[in-house]
C-alpha positions as CSV (number, residue, x, y, z in Angstrom):
1,V,32.1,36.8,-27.7
2,Q,34.2,35.2,-30.4
3,L,33.3,33.9,-33.8
4,V,35.9,32.4,-36.0
5,E,35.2,31.5,-39.6
6,S,37.2,29.0,-41.6
7,G,36.9,26.9,-44.7
8,G,37.3,29.5,-47.4
9,G,39.8,29.3,-50.2
10,L,40.5,29.4,-53.9
11,V,38.2,27.1,-55.9
12,Q,37.1,26.6,-59.5
13,P,33.6,27.4,-60.8
14,G,31.3,24.5,-60.0
15,D,33.2,23.5,-56.9
16,S,31.8,23.2,-53.4
17,L,33.0,24.6,-50.0
18,R,31.8,24.3,-46.5
19,L,32.4,27.3,-44.3
20,S,32.5,26.9,-40.5
21,C,31.8,29.4,-37.8
22,S,33.2,28.3,-34.4
23,T,31.7,30.3,-31.6
24,S,32.3,31.0,-27.9
25,G,31.5,33.5,-25.2
26,F,27.8,33.5,-25.5
27,T,24.9,31.1,-25.3
28,F,24.8,29.5,-28.8
29,T,21.1,28.6,-28.6
30,N,20.0,32.1,-27.8
31,Y,21.0,33.7,-31.1
32,V,20.6,33.4,-34.8
33,I,23.9,32.6,-36.5
34,N,23.8,34.6,-39.7
35,W,26.0,34.2,-42.8
36,V,26.9,37.5,-44.6
37,R,29.2,38.2,-47.4
38,Q,30.9,41.3,-48.8
39,I,31.8,41.4,-52.5
40,P,34.5,44.0,-53.3
41,G,33.0,47.3,-54.2
42,K,29.5,46.3,-53.0
43,G,27.6,46.4,-49.7
44,L,26.9,43.6,-47.3
45,E,24.7,40.8,-48.5
46,W,22.8,38.6,-46.0
47,L,22.8,34.9,-47.1
48,S,21.3,32.8,-44.4
49,G,20.5,32.5,-40.7
50,V,20.1,29.5,-38.5
51,H,18.7,29.3,-35.0
52,P,20.3,26.3,-33.4
53,P,17.7,25.1,-30.9
54,G,15.1,24.0,-33.5
55,N,17.4,24.3,-36.4
56,M,15.2,26.9,-37.9
57,I,16.8,28.2,-41.0
58,W,16.2,31.2,-43.2
59,Y,17.6,32.0,-46.6
60,A,17.9,35.1,-48.8
61,E,15.8,34.8,-52.0
62,G,17.7,32.8,-54.5
63,T,20.2,31.3,-52.1
64,R,18.6,28.1,-51.0
65,D,19.2,26.3,-54.3
66,R,23.0,26.4,-53.8
67,F,23.6,27.2,-50.1
68,S,22.7,25.2,-47.1
69,A,23.1,26.4,-43.5
70,S,23.2,24.2,-40.4
71,S,24.5,24.2,-36.8
72,D,25.9,21.8,-34.3
73,I,24.9,22.5,-30.7
74,S,27.5,20.1,-29.3
75,S,30.3,22.1,-30.7
76,N,28.7,25.6,-30.9
77,T,29.5,25.7,-34.6
78,A,27.5,26.8,-37.6
79,Y,28.1,25.8,-41.1
80,L,27.4,27.1,-44.6
81,Q,27.6,24.5,-47.3
82,M,28.0,26.1,-50.7
83,T,27.7,24.2,-54.0
84,G,27.9,25.1,-57.6
85,L,30.1,28.1,-56.8
86,K,30.3,30.8,-59.4
87,S,32.8,33.7,-59.9
88,E,30.2,36.1,-58.6
89,D,30.4,34.2,-55.2
90,T,33.9,35.6,-54.7
91,A,33.7,37.5,-51.5
92,Q,34.7,37.8,-47.9
93,Y,32.2,35.6,-45.9
94,F,31.3,36.4,-42.3
95,C,29.3,34.8,-39.6
96,A,27.5,37.2,-37.3
97,I,25.0,36.8,-34.5
98,S,21.7,38.5,-33.8
99,R,18.7,37.8,-31.6
100,R,16.5,37.4,-34.6
101,V,16.9,37.5,-38.4
102,P,17.4,41.2,-39.2
103,L,15.2,41.0,-42.3
104,A,11.6,40.5,-43.2
105,C,11.0,36.8,-43.9
106,V,8.1,34.8,-45.3
107,S,8.2,31.0,-45.3
108,G,11.9,31.0,-44.6
109,V,12.8,33.4,-47.4
110,C,14.1,36.8,-46.4
111,R,14.5,40.1,-48.2
112,G,16.0,43.4,-47.2
113,E,19.1,45.4,-46.5
114,I,21.5,44.9,-43.6
115,T,24.3,46.9,-42.1
116,R,27.0,45.9,-39.6
117,A,24.8,47.4,-36.9
118,S,22.2,44.7,-37.6
119,F,24.3,42.2,-35.7
120,A,25.7,41.9,-32.1
121,A,29.0,40.5,-33.1
122,W,31.0,39.4,-36.2
123,G,33.8,37.1,-37.0
124,Q,36.9,38.2,-38.9
125,G,35.7,36.6,-42.1
126,T,37.1,34.0,-44.5
127,Q,37.9,34.7,-48.1
128,V,36.2,32.7,-50.9
129,T,37.7,33.1,-54.4
130,V,36.1,31.3,-57.3
131,S,38.2,31.4,-60.4
132,S,39.3,29.2,-63.2
């Protein structure tokens, strides 16, 4: 199983970025592709999950207004489009797979805590730094 994130970088407040998660070694359509970030000094924060077959998508509360997740079955790649970036979005961003979204969700909005054990596999992460 391999997940490789890309697309991070140094951007200014208000800018946009699209992160990619290129995957291999497992059946893409059998898993939820999750986006998770870790802010220095803080715990893991789950942002979004996408289940490729039906493009079912879930978001953490408050995430949907600026972040948009998607997937491409033809390339086994998931994406996280981020707009209106803020300094508090500075973090290491990871994609990780799970059989289902590891949180309680209602109408596509999810709440709860996660740990690394919530997921079957992780990528190495891509750094996003938002600074003027």
